[in-house]
C-alpha positions as CSV (number, residue, x, y, z in Angstrom):
1,M,75.2,166.5,-8.3
2,N,74.1,170.0,-7.1
3,K,70.5,168.7,-7.2
4,V,71.5,166.1,-4.6
5,L,73.7,168.3,-2.5
6,Q,71.3,171.2,-2.1
7,P,68.5,169.3,-0.4
8,S,71.0,167.3,1.7
9,L,72.7,170.4,3.0
10,A,69.4,172.1,3.7
11,L,68.2,169.0,5.6
12,L,71.5,168.9,7.6
13,C,71.3,172.6,8.5
14,C,67.7,172.1,9.8
15,A,68.8,169.1,11.7
16,L,71.7,171.0,13.4
17,L,69.5,174.0,14.2
18,G,66.8,171.9,15.6
19,A,69.1,169.5,17.6
20,C,68.1,169.2,21.2
21,A,68.8,166.8,24.1
22,V,65.6,165.0,25.2
23,G,65.2,163.6,28.7
24,P,65.4,165.3,32.1
25,D,68.4,167.5,33.0
26,Y,70.2,166.1,36.0
27,R,69.7,167.5,39.5
28,R,71.4,165.9,42.5
29,P,68.9,163.9,44.5
30,E,67.8,165.8,47.6
31,V,68.9,164.4,51.0
32,T,67.6,165.8,54.3
33,V,70.5,166.2,56.7
34,P,70.7,168.0,60.0
35,A,72.6,171.3,60.4
36,S,75.2,169.7,62.7
37,F,76.3,166.4,64.1
38,K,74.5,165.2,67.2
39,E,77.8,164.2,68.9
40,A,79.6,167.4,67.9
41,R,77.4,170.5,67.6
42,D,80.2,172.7,66.3
43,W,80.5,170.5,63.2
44,Q,78.3,171.2,60.2
45,V,77.3,168.8,57.5
46,A,78.2,169.5,53.9
47,Q,76.6,168.4,50.7
48,P,78.8,165.5,49.5
49,A,81.3,166.1,46.7
50,D,84.8,164.8,46.1
51,G,87.1,167.6,45.0
52,A,89.0,168.3,48.2
53,P,92.6,166.9,48.8
54,R,93.0,164.4,51.5
55,G,96.7,164.0,52.2
56,P,98.5,161.4,54.2
57,W,96.1,161.5,57.2
58,W,97.7,158.5,58.9
59,R,100.8,160.6,59.7
60,A,98.8,162.2,62.5
61,F,99.6,159.1,64.6
62,G,103.3,159.8,64.4
63,D,104.4,156.2,63.5
64,E,107.2,156.0,60.9
65,E,106.7,152.3,60.4
66,L,103.0,152.9,59.5
67,D,104.0,155.6,57.1
68,R,106.4,153.2,55.3
69,L,103.7,150.5,55.1
70,Q,101.1,152.9,53.7
71,D,103.5,154.1,51.0
72,A,104.3,150.5,50.0
73,A,100.7,149.4,50.0
74,A,99.5,152.2,47.8
75,N,101.7,150.9,45.0
76,A,101.2,147.2,45.5
77,N,97.7,146.5,46.8
78,L,95.7,144.3,44.4
79,D,92.3,145.9,45.1
80,V,93.8,149.3,44.2
81,V,95.2,147.8,41.0
82,V,91.8,146.4,40.1
83,A,90.1,149.8,40.8
84,E,92.7,151.6,38.7
85,A,92.1,149.3,35.8
86,R,88.3,149.8,36.1
87,Y,88.9,153.6,35.9
88,R,91.0,153.2,32.8
89,Q,88.3,151.1,31.3
90,A,85.7,153.8,32.1
91,I,87.9,156.4,30.4
92,G,88.0,154.2,27.3
93,A,84.2,154.1,27.4
94,V,84.0,157.9,27.4
95,D,86.3,158.1,24.4
96,Q,84.1,155.5,22.6
97,S,80.9,157.5,23.4
98,R,82.4,160.8,22.3
99,A,83.5,159.2,18.9
100,A,79.8,158.7,18.1
101,L,79.4,162.5,17.8
102,F,81.7,162.6,14.7
103,P,81.5,161.2,11.2
104,T,83.2,157.9,10.3
105,L,85.5,157.6,7.4
106,S,86.6,154.4,5.8
107,A,88.6,153.3,2.7
108,S,88.5,150.0,0.8
109,A,90.3,148.4,-2.1
110,G,89.7,145.0,-3.7
111,L,89.4,142.8,-6.7
112,T,86.3,140.9,-7.7
113,R,85.5,138.4,-10.3
114,S,81.9,137.8,-11.3
115,A,79.6,136.6,-14.1
116,N,75.9,137.1,-14.9
117,A,73.4,136.4,-17.7
118,T,71.6,139.1,-19.6
119,S,68.7,138.4,-21.9
120,G,69.4,134.8,-21.8
121,L,73.0,135.3,-22.9
122,K,75.7,133.9,-20.7
123,L,78.5,136.5,-20.5
124,P,82.1,135.4,-19.7
125,P,83.3,136.2,-16.2
126,A,84.8,139.6,-15.6
127,T,87.4,140.8,-13.1
128,L,87.0,144.3,-11.6
129,D,89.4,146.4,-9.6
130,L,87.8,148.5,-6.8
131,A,89.0,151.5,-4.8
132,S,86.7,153.7,-2.7
133,I,86.4,156.1,0.2
134,S,83.1,156.4,2.1
135,A,81.9,158.6,5.0
136,S,78.8,158.5,7.1
137,W,77.5,160.6,10.0
138,V,74.5,160.3,12.2
139,P,73.7,163.8,13.5
140,D,72.7,163.8,17.2
141,L,69.2,165.3,16.5
142,W,67.6,164.5,19.8
143,G,70.6,164.3,22.1
144,G,70.7,160.6,22.5
145,I,74.4,160.4,21.8
146,R,75.1,163.4,24.0
147,R,73.1,161.8,26.8
148,G,75.1,158.6,26.3
149,L,78.3,160.6,26.5
150,E,77.0,162.3,29.7
151,A,76.3,158.9,31.2
152,S,79.8,157.6,30.3
153,E,81.5,160.7,31.8
154,A,79.5,160.3,35.0
155,N,80.4,156.6,35.2
156,A,84.0,157.5,34.7
157,Q,83.8,160.0,37.5
158,A,82.2,157.3,39.7
159,S,85.0,154.9,38.8
160,Q,87.5,157.5,39.7
161,A,85.8,157.9,43.1
162,D,85.8,154.2,43.4
163,L,89.6,154.2,43.0
164,A,89.9,156.9,45.7
165,N,87.6,154.8,47.9
166,A,89.7,151.7,47.3
167,L,92.8,153.7,48.5
168,L,90.9,155.0,51.5
169,V,89.7,151.6,52.5
170,L,93.2,150.2,52.1
171,Q,94.7,153.0,54.2
172,S,92.1,152.6,57.0
173,T,92.3,148.8,57.0
174,L,96.1,148.8,57.0
175,A,96.1,151.3,59.9
176,T,93.6,149.3,61.9
177,D,95.5,146.0,61.3
178,Y,98.8,147.6,62.2
179,F,97.4,149.0,65.4
180,S,95.9,145.7,66.3
181,L,99.3,144.1,65.8
182,R,101.0,146.6,68.0
183,V,98.3,146.2,70.7
184,A,98.9,142.5,70.6
185,D,102.6,143.1,71.1
186,E,101.8,145.3,74.2
187,Q,99.4,142.7,75.5
188,Q,102.1,140.1,75.1
189,R,104.5,142.2,77.1
190,L,102.0,142.7,79.9
191,L,101.4,138.9,80.0
192,D,105.1,138.1,79.9
193,E,105.7,140.5,82.8
194,A,102.8,138.8,84.7
195,V,104.3,135.4,84.0
196,Q,107.6,136.6,85.6
197,A,105.7,138.1,88.6
198,Y,103.7,134.9,89.0
199,Q,106.8,132.8,88.9
200,R,108.3,134.9,91.7
201,S,105.1,134.4,93.6
202,L,105.3,130.7,93.0
203,D,108.9,130.6,94.3
204,L,107.8,132.6,97.4
205,T,104.9,130.2,98.2
206,Q,107.2,127.1,97.7
207,S,109.8,128.6,100.0
208,R,107.1,129.4,102.6
209,Y,105.7,125.9,102.2
210,R,109.1,124.3,102.8
211,G,109.5,126.5,105.8
212,G,106.2,125.3,107.2
213,V,104.5,128.7,107.2
214,A,102.3,128.2,104.1
215,A,99.8,125.5,103.0
216,R,100.2,123.2,100.1
217,T,97.1,124.8,98.6
218,D,99.0,128.1,98.3
219,V,101.6,126.4,96.0
220,A,98.9,124.8,93.9
221,Q,97.0,128.1,93.5
222,A,100.2,129.9,92.5
223,Q,101.1,127.1,90.0
224,A,97.6,127.2,88.5
225,Q,97.7,130.9,88.1
226,L,101.1,130.8,86.4
227,E,100.1,128.1,83.9
228,A,96.9,129.9,83.0
229,T,98.7,133.2,82.3
230,K,101.3,131.3,80.2
231,A,98.4,130.0,78.1
232,Q,97.0,133.5,77.7
233,A,100.4,134.7,76.5
234,I,100.6,132.0,73.9
235,D,97.1,132.7,72.7
236,V,98.0,136.4,72.0
237,G,100.4,135.1,69.4
238,I,97.5,133.9,67.2
239,V,96.1,137.4,66.9
240,R,99.5,138.9,66.3
241,G,100.3,136.4,63.6
242,Q,97.0,136.8,61.8
243,M,97.4,140.6,61.8
244,E,100.9,140.2,60.3
245,H,99.5,137.9,57.6
246,A,96.7,140.4,56.9
247,I,99.2,143.3,56.5
248,A,101.2,141.1,54.1
249,V,98.3,140.6,51.8
250,L,97.4,144.3,51.9
251,L,101.0,144.9,50.6
252,G,100.5,142.4,47.8
253,K,102.8,139.8,49.4
254,A,102.5,136.3,50.5
255,P,102.5,136.0,54.4
256,A,105.7,134.0,54.2
257,E,107.5,136.9,52.6
258,F,106.7,139.5,55.3
259,S,107.3,140.1,59.0
260,L,107.2,143.0,61.4
261,P,109.5,142.9,64.5
262,K,108.1,143.7,67.9
263,R,108.8,147.0,69.4
264,P,107.7,149.2,72.4
265,F,104.1,150.4,72.3
266,H,103.9,154.3,72.2
267,L,100.8,154.8,70.1
268,V,98.4,157.6,71.1
269,A,95.3,158.6,69.1
270,P,95.6,162.3,68.0
271,P,93.0,164.6,69.5
272,V,89.9,165.5,67.5
273,P,89.7,169.3,66.9
274,A,86.9,171.1,68.7
275,Q,85.6,172.6,65.5
276,L,85.7,171.3,62.0
277,P,84.5,172.9,58.8
278,A,81.5,171.7,56.8
279,T,83.5,170.8,53.8
280,L,85.2,167.8,55.4
281,L,82.3,165.4,54.6
282,Q,82.8,166.3,51.0
283,R,85.9,164.1,50.9
284,R,84.1,160.8,51.1
285,P,84.7,159.1,47.8
286,D,81.9,156.5,48.2
287,V,79.4,159.3,48.5
288,A,80.8,161.0,45.4
289,A,80.7,157.7,43.5
290,S,77.1,157.1,44.4
291,E,76.1,160.6,43.3
292,R,77.9,160.2,40.0
293,L,76.0,156.9,39.4
294,A,72.8,158.8,39.9
295,A,73.9,161.3,37.2
296,A,74.7,158.5,34.8
297,A,71.3,156.8,35.4
298,N,69.5,160.1,34.8
299,A,71.3,160.5,31.4
300,Q,70.2,157.0,30.4
301,I,66.6,158.2,30.6
302,G,67.5,160.6,27.8
303,V,69.1,157.9,25.8
304,A,66.0,155.8,26.1
305,Q,63.7,158.7,25.2
306,A,65.7,159.6,22.1
307,A,64.9,156.2,20.6
308,Y,61.3,157.4,20.1
309,F,62.4,159.9,17.4
310,P,63.7,159.3,13.8
311,S,67.4,159.0,13.1
312,L,69.1,160.8,10.2
313,T,72.1,159.3,8.5
314,L,74.2,161.3,6.1
315,S,76.5,159.2,3.8
316,A,78.8,159.8,0.9
317,S,81.2,157.6,-1.0
318,G,83.4,157.9,-4.0
319,G,85.9,155.9,-5.8
320,Y,86.8,153.9,-8.9
321,R,85.6,150.7,-10.5
322,A,87.4,149.4,-13.6
323,P,88.0,146.1,-15.4
324,S,91.2,144.5,-14.3
325,G,94.2,145.8,-16.3
326,A,92.5,149.2,-17.2
327,D,93.7,152.5,-15.8
328,L,91.7,152.4,-12.5
329,L,92.2,156.1,-11.5
330,S,90.6,157.6,-14.6
331,V,87.4,159.6,-15.1
332,P,85.4,157.0,-17.0
333,Y,85.6,154.6,-14.1
334,R,84.8,157.1,-11.3
335,V,81.7,156.3,-9.2
336,W,80.1,158.2,-6.3
337,S,77.0,158.4,-4.2
338,L,75.6,160.9,-1.8
339,G,72.4,161.2,0.1
340,P,70.6,161.3,3.5
341,T,68.6,158.5,5.0
342,L,65.8,159.1,7.5
343,A,64.6,156.1,9.6
344,E,61.9,155.7,12.1
345,T,60.6,152.6,13.9
346,L,56.9,152.5,13.4
347,F,56.1,149.5,15.6
348,D,58.2,147.7,18.2
349,A,55.5,146.2,20.5
350,G,56.5,148.4,23.4
351,A,60.2,147.8,23.4
352,R,61.1,151.5,23.6
353,S,58.6,152.3,26.3
354,G,59.9,149.3,28.2
355,A,63.5,150.5,27.9
356,K,62.5,154.0,29.1
357,A,60.6,152.5,32.1
358,Q,63.7,150.5,33.0
359,A,65.8,153.6,32.8
360,V,63.4,155.6,35.0
361,A,63.2,152.8,37.6
362,N,67.0,152.4,37.6
363,Y,67.4,156.1,38.3
364,D,64.9,155.9,41.2
365,A,66.9,153.0,42.7
366,V,70.3,154.7,42.2
367,A,69.0,157.9,43.7
368,A,67.7,156.1,46.7
369,S,71.0,154.3,47.1
370,Y,72.8,157.7,47.0
371,R,70.5,159.0,49.8
372,K,71.3,155.9,51.8
373,T,75.0,156.3,51.3
374,V,74.8,159.9,52.6
375,L,72.8,158.8,55.7
376,S,75.2,156.0,56.3
377,A,78.1,158.4,56.1
378,L,76.5,160.6,58.7
379,Q,75.8,157.6,60.9
380,N,79.4,156.5,60.6
381,V,80.8,159.9,61.7
382,E,78.3,160.1,64.6
383,D,79.2,156.6,65.8
384,Q,82.9,157.4,65.9
385,L,82.4,160.8,67.6
386,L,80.3,159.1,70.2
387,A,82.8,156.3,70.7
388,L,85.7,158.7,71.1
389,R,83.9,160.9,73.6
390,L,82.9,158.0,75.8
391,L,86.2,156.2,75.4
392,A,88.0,159.3,76.6
393,Q,85.9,159.2,79.8
394,E,86.3,155.5,80.2
395,S,90.1,155.8,79.8
396,T,90.3,158.3,82.6
397,V,88.3,156.1,84.9
398,E,90.3,152.9,84.0
399,E,93.7,154.6,84.5
400,A,92.6,155.4,88.0
401,A,91.5,151.8,88.4
402,V,94.9,150.5,87.2
403,Q,96.7,152.7,89.8
404,D,94.4,151.5,92.6
405,A,94.9,147.8,91.5
406,E,98.7,148.2,91.6
407,D,98.5,149.8,95.1
408,T,96.2,147.0,96.3
409,L,98.5,144.3,94.9
410,R,101.6,145.8,96.6
411,L,99.8,146.0,99.9
412,T,98.4,142.5,99.6
413,I,101.8,140.9,98.8
414,N,103.3,142.6,101.9
415,Q,100.4,141.4,104.0
416,Y,100.9,137.8,102.7
417,K,104.5,137.9,103.5
418,A,103.6,139.1,107.0
419,G,101.2,136.2,107.3
420,T,98.1,138.4,107.8
421,V,96.2,137.3,104.7
422,S,95.9,134.1,102.7
423,Y,97.4,133.5,99.3
424,L,93.9,133.7,97.8
425,N,94.0,137.4,98.5
426,V,97.2,137.7,96.5
427,I,95.7,135.9,93.5
428,V,92.7,138.1,93.5
429,A,94.8,141.2,93.6
430,Q,97.1,140.0,90.9
431,T,94.3,139.0,88.6
432,T,92.6,142.4,89.2
433,S,95.8,144.3,88.4
434,L,96.4,142.3,85.2
435,T,92.8,142.6,84.1
436,D,92.8,146.4,84.6
437,H,96.0,146.8,82.6
438,I,94.6,144.8,79.7
439,T,91.3,146.7,79.9
440,A,93.2,150.0,79.7
441,L,95.2,148.7,76.8
442,N,91.9,147.6,75.0
443,I,90.5,151.1,75.6
444,R,93.5,152.6,73.9
445,S,93.1,150.1,71.1
446,R,89.5,151.1,70.6
447,Q,90.4,154.8,70.6
448,L,93.0,154.2,67.9
449,A,90.4,152.2,65.8
450,A,87.7,154.8,66.3
451,T,90.1,157.6,65.3
452,V,91.0,155.7,62.1
453,Q,87.3,155.2,61.3
454,L,86.6,158.9,61.9
455,F,89.3,159.8,59.4
456,A,87.8,157.3,57.0
457,G,84.3,158.6,57.7
458,L,85.4,162.1,56.8
459,G,86.9,160.8,53.6
460,G,90.5,161.0,54.9
461,N,92.0,163.9,57.0
462,W,90.2,166.6,59.0
463,R,92.6,169.4,58.0
464,T,91.2,172.2,55.9
465,D,92.7,173.3,52.6
466,A,94.0,176.4,54.3
467,D,95.8,174.3,56.9
468,Q,97.4,172.3,54.1
469,D,98.4,175.4,52.2
470,R,100.2,176.7,55.3
471,R,102.0,173.4,55.8
472,G,103.2,173.3,52.2
473,A,104.7,169.9,51.3
474,E,103.9,168.4,54.8
475,P,100.1,168.7,54.9
476,T,99.7,166.6,58.0
477,T,102.4,167.5,60.4
478,R,102.8,165.1,63.3
479,P,101.3,166.3,66.5
């Protein structure tokens, strides 16, 4: 037995000493990014990663109903459930890849009955009892298994980032839909107030018509304006209902099982800090997932390259084989085997080179996708910063327009009552006032949506880790 063990152990030691990992070592694909954002020069761009905590960023809007919905959605949303299951699946793949680094051990027991002929003599059938233990190990001489494990770990990290991204998408979508619903409620209130005001105007024109101081056309115009505004008020209910249905689905519920009562509109977008640290862009999980996929694709090149080299298998087995009824576990019936096997593919018609070419091309594609993801992230942040800057200016101008329209409407109604202007002037003033109020509301809605998208573009939250440490258990104190 020593004659077998000595060369086997020597070959194993050489294999372990000479073990290496073929294939390129991973380096994050380079992306050329500017030193700062175009729309906010004080901000600096960071290299993407995904290790920073995010916190409940939506609390910055100060809406307790939204807080409650976010907590409920995180535990019930089906997209998040799918992403979490994918992550557990990826963890299982890591465990499976890691197991290939270790020997396998198996045991067997059985009973066989066989017959054969020797030198033309037909022997009677014999029954044998069998019991054995066997072990085998394929040392990772060229690092193919380690590269496979590296790829599995990177894929698991990408799946974890996908789970974080699913949560972030859920949070931002829920916040956007919730704000749209509340904006619809406020628009409904504005239209309902307009309907009441137009009804009073209709009553006024009818009274003046009966008194002979107004034309029949004034009554017709007031009636037409009232009915048109009622139609607008009804139409807003479509948007409101659809947003409520969308929120129900995000919560994992059927629309018939969910409703949100109306309430006064007090939502205001939180101000964007003047300066933000470079680490904030590191929070984007989609960027982290894309980068981890590039690492996994790079490791697959090593797996493909390792296939060019011979594989060594070390195997051993031992047990007992005895006629049925004999003392199975006795020395005369002991059997064993031990020895290495070295295998190499001599000709495969280009299969291995094709596999490596596929791995290299896949890495190039994934690396390009990563660069695109980073650039898209930069574009998204720039877009929202631009929108918030210009919407703030637009809101100031529109608020002034609302005030002017209200003053004009008040003066025009007084002039109409005095008989110095026609009712057409009143209609124009009323329409202008309502339009300006709705425009101002839409600007606030767009500010809310842009702020949500900025939070999402930064990966969730713009507070630094130091800010969160100072706040303790409440990382995003309401403004």
